[in-house]
C-alpha positions, -999 to 999 in steps of 0.1 A, spaced: 524 -717 -379 517 -708 -416 523 -735 -441 547 -729 -470 533 -708 -498 538 -728 -529 519 -703 -549 543 -675 -540 572 -698 -548 559 -706 -582 553 -669 -590 587 -659 -576 605 -687 -595 588 -676 -627 600 -640 -623 635 -651 -615 636 -675 -644 623 -649 -668 648 -623 -655 677 -647 -656 668 -659 -691 665 -623 -704 700 -615 -691 714 -647 -707 697 -642 -740 707 -606 -743 742 -615 -734 743 -640 -763 727 -616 -787 746 -584 -779 778 -601 -768 788 -607 -732 813 -578 -730 791 -553 -749 760 -560 -727 782 -556 -696 795 -522 -707 759 -511 -715 749 -518 -679 781 -508 -662 778 -470 -667 788 -446 -640 757 -435 -620 776 -412 -596 791 -411 -562 759 -421 -543 754 -452 -565 791 -461 -560 787 -460 -523 753 -477 -522 762 -506 -544 795 -511 -525 773 -520 -495 743 -536 -513 766 -562 -528 772 -576 -492 736 -586 -491 745 -615 -514 776 -625 -494 776 -659 -477 775 -643 -443 739 -631 -450 727 -666 -443 735 -661 -406 705 -638 -398 683 -658 -423 692 -690 -403 685 -672 -370 650 -662 -382 641 -697 -394 655 -714 -363 637 -690 -340 603 -686 -358 600 -714 -385 620 -742 -370 598 -768 -388 615 -758 -420 651 -762 -409 657 -788 -436 645 -763 -462 669 -737 -448 699 -760 -447 691 -774 -482 690 -739 -496 723 -730 -481 739 -763 -493 725 -764 -528 731 -727 -535 767 -732 -525 771 -762 -547 754 -747 -577 776 -715 -574 810 -729 -564 813 -761 -584 809 -744 -618 830 -714 -606 859 -734 -593 858 -767 -613 836 -766 -644 845 -731 -655 876 -726 -635 896 -695 -646 866 -680 -666 877 -643 -670 858 -616 -652 851 -582 -669 884 -565 -660 904 -594 -674 884 -601 -706 880 -563 -714 915 -550 -718 905 -513 -723 898 -504 -687 889 -468 -697 856 -482 -710 847 -498 -676 833 -480 -646 855 -490 -617 844 -480 -582 874 -467 -562 884 -490 -533 866 -521 -546 889 -551 -550 885 -565 -585 885 -602 -590 899 -613 -624 888 -650 -628 861 -675 -618 833 -654 -632 806 -680 -639 781 -680 -622 776 -650 -598 777 -665 -563 762 -634 -548 733 -635 -571 727 -672 -565 726 -665 -528 702 -636 -533 679 -655 -556 678 -685 -531 670 -662 -502 643 -644 -523 626 -677 -532 631 -692 -497 611 -662 -483 585 -666 -510 579 -700 -494 581 -689 -458 560 -657 -460 525 -662 -474 521 -625 -484 519 -611 -519 543 -582 -511 572 -606 -506 574 -612 -543 581 -576 -554 601 -569 -523 623 -600 -527 626 -595 -564 639 -560 -558 665 -574 -534 676 -600 -559 678 -574 -587 698 -549 -565 724 -576 -555 726 -589 -591 731 -554 -605 757 -545 -579 779 -573 -593 777 -557 -627 781 -521 -614 811 -530 -594 827 -547 -625 828 -581 -608 805 -601 -631 789 -601 -665 751 -600 -669 754 -635 -682 768 -646 -648 741 -628 -629 714 -644 -651 728 -679 -643 729 -670 -606 692 -662 -607 684 -696 -623 708 -713 -599 687 -700 -570 656 -715 -584 672 -749 -587 686 -747 -552 654 -739 -535 634 -763 -556 657 -792 -545 655 -780 -509 617 -780 -511 619 -816 -522 641 -824 -493 617 -808 -469 588 -828 -484 607 -860 -480 615 -851 -444 579 -843 -436 566 -875 -452 591 -895 -432 582 -878 -400 545 -884 -406 551 -922 -409 572 -925 -377 
């Protein structure tokens, strides 16, 4: 069984950190609402449909096939999996519902809806914007697979997945780029702590 690829993880984490930081910095420089409107433009019917489905790849239910893969083929790293699920949930939900409870989402903060591209049929949440839970999940899964798959292609492939899920939240008018950037960084923290848990578990097992 292949060992964890720490090198892939470091590279993937660097990409996610840089991407998240750029989104946060540009949000601060341009203004959270202005930067959102810059990225939220209408890309057409196909994009509307595509991002409506792509966004589900960051939903909590996506952990089910991920867990099945790990339990079937990489059972040694079950602690890493469970830690990633737990920490990504904590880092997304505690700020969202307790620390920044009621933080307005784009369609509440921006009163002129004519300036927002709204995809028909998509339910628009109005509060609890920070951070993007979908992006936190996608970032965590991206970095988890950087560890589990010791191939270089996993970095661009996983990064594309994280970007698409993150952008879907902006395109569907559910989150600001600021929230998405924070979600990317939240994924790094989640998987890093999970890796430490896996290390402690491995060290304990080797002594007993």
